[in-house]
N, C-alpha and C positions, 0 to 999 in steps of 0.2 A: 516599407520595412520587409523583406521574407520573414517567415517565422518559422523556426526549428527547433521539434522535440526529439530529443534523446531517450530511446526507449532500451530501459535495460531489464531482460528477462532473469529470476532470480532464483533458484528451489537451496534454501539452503544451504544459501555462502552470504549468513549473512556480512561476517565480518570482510570477508573480501568485496564487501555489498558496499561496506562504510568506506573503505579504503576509498574503492574506484567514486564513489556520492563526495566525497574528499576533495577528489582526483578534478571534481566535473564541477563542481563547485570555480575550480582558481581554476576558471578558462580566459582568456585576454577576451575572447566570443561569451558571454553569458547563454546559455540556452534559452527558449524565451517556455521550454517546459522540459521539465526530466520525470517519465514517467518506469517506475518500475511496478514490474509484471512481476507479482509475484505467484508464482509455479506450486499452491501448496506446500509452500512451507511450513516446516512446524519449529522454527527456530526461531531468534527476535528479528527477522526480515523486519518486520512490521514496525519495531521499536529501532531501528537502522531509519528506518522511515519518513518515521515520524520526526526523530530529532535532528534528520536532515533538510525535513520542509519540503518532503518531495511528494508529488502526487502518488499514488499507490493503488493499481487496483488486485483484484484474487483470481488466478485462475485458477480452477478443481483439474482442468485435466493436464497430470504428470506429462512434459513433452516440452523440448525447448522448442520445439516448429509451433506446435498452440501455445506454447510464451510468446513469443516472438509476433507471431501472424496477429495474435489479438490484442499487444500493444500499439501495431501499424492501426488497426481499425481503429481503437482509440484512442490515435493520438491528436492532438488538434493543429499543428503544426503545417505548415506546405510541404516542408523540408524533414525531413524520416532521418535521422541519423542515430549507428546500434553498437554499442558495446554491450559486452557480458562481465557479470559481476567481478568476474576476476577481472577485468582491463583497469590499467592504470593510466588515462591518455594525458601528456605534455601538456602544459598548459595554451600552445595555442592549437592545440589538437580541432578543435570546432570550428576558430579561423582559418583555418586549412581548409579545413572540409569543404566549409560553406564557398570560397573562393573556388575551388575543383568543382565543387556542382555549379556553380551559376555557372562557371566558363562553363563547363559540359552539358548543359541543358538539361530538362524535362524527363528526356527520352535516353539519359546516361545516369546507372551508378557506380558510385565512386568507391574505392576499395584502398586496402595499404595494406604493410603485411604489419604483423607481431613480435616485438623485441621481449625475448620470455624470460622470467624470472625465478628465483626460484631454483630447487634443486642442485644440481650441479654443471661442472659448465662445459662435459660431455653432450649432457641430453640437451642443456639449452641449445649449445651446436646441431645437436644435429635434429631437434624442431624445429630449427630455421633454417636449418641450412638445406635436411633433406626432407623434411615432411612439409613444410611451406614452402618451401622453393620445387619439390616433386609435385608437390598438389598444382602451384601458378604451372607448371611446364604440361602433364600432364590433361588441367582440364580447359588451359587455353587449346591444347590442339583435339583436344573433342569436343570440343564447345565451336572454337571460331573465337573465341572471345577471353582475357581472361577469367577465371573467378574469383567469386563473391566470396572474400573473411570475415565472419560474423562476427569475431570479438570490434571489427573496423573499418563499419561503411557507413553507408547515407544513400538517400535515392529524396527523386520527388515522390508528391503522393500523386499525384495524377498516373505516376510508371504504376505504383503502387497498386492504385486502384486497379489497372489493365490487366497484372496479377494476380491479383485476391482470389479468383474464384478460381486457379489452376494450381494455388498450392498445397498441398496435402499435410493441412495444420493434425488433420484424426487420428493421426499415424506417429508413434514417438520413436519406432524408427528411425524416423527420413530425418536425416541434417537441413534442418533451415535456411543454412546461407545454400549451401548446394543446389537443395528442389527450387532455392528463389530464381537463383544464376541459370536452370538448366529450364525452368520457364521462362525467360529474356526471349521475349519477340523478335520477328525479320522490324531491324528497321530500327531496336535496340541497340545498346555500348556499356561495356562497364570498361571504367577507365580504370588500370591503375598504376597509382602515387604510391613509387619505394617509398617517399619521403614525408608518408600521409603516416606513421608508425604509429605505435601504442605499445605499454610493457603490458603482456598477460603471461597466466600462471604457466609454468612450464609442468603442472600434478599431472597433465594427461597420460604421460609422457614417462613417468617417474615409475612402471612399472607394467610391465610386457602383459597384462590384463588391461590396463586404462587405454596402451598403444593398440591393443589387440580390438574392443570395442570402437576405437574413433574406423578404424578398418573396418567391420563388421557391420558398422550403419553406412558405413560410404556406402561398401556392397547392394545393403538392403533399398537404399534410394537407387543406387541405379537400376535395379531392379524392376522397382516400380515407374521410373522414368523411364527405362526404356520402352516397358511394355507400353509407355501412352505414344511416347514418342521416339521409333528409333532413331539414334544417334543421324545417322546417312541420310537420312530423310530433311531431320532437321538441318546439320550441314548445306542439303542440293535448298530446301526454301531460304537460307542466306544466303545462297551463293546467287540465286537467279536475281533476289534483288535489289544486289549491288551491279550486276550486268543489265539489268532494267533501270539504276539511275544512272549506268554511267553512257548508258542510251539516250536515257532524256536528256545528258547533260549535252552529248554532243550535236543532240538535235536543236538544242538551245542557242550552244554558238555558230 
């Protein structure tokens, strides 16, 4: 059987982390390992991990990229599943993610949307339909495949091993999920499962400052990505590979 590690980066989110770990403990497909990356927390994160009986590692460099990618490096499972500390997955989440991953294969990451909780109904609607919906539409147009949603995705260790030296783990202004999906190489894919949903806090959207911070980080991330690999060149490489694959398939036929 395949093994799965659930990786959860957390920075001073002990209360929400406790709810997340409780939801993970109720999965119909139990994870083989739960790994919390304590990202220089000064709250009760260590106590929460100890009470839940999960593995905890300490990452002193503050930043979600540093924490996430350190967790992927340290994970022991064959498949890597990712949640945020404020994610609350339904009981069937890991079972569905595993089925999706096994069907998709080792060169495809699988992701899905968030169903937001907290704040008010208008904020939740904006977060789910405008932010996540707009993010999915615009990033698919830019990259040629769906984006990865950092609160809810999984991939095979071999795919991570091919990408781990390309990501920007030392830059706290880089979105880990956006960075990772931009690094997806020709021949790799991202699959979006609309029914692979987790509950996610709407707190980043409750204030203009919180929303502005996320937009600013996206801008900073693309500055880094576009400087190293311009988007048009990236699209051309993928189009050329698809053309070669179709030609090879026609030749074999």
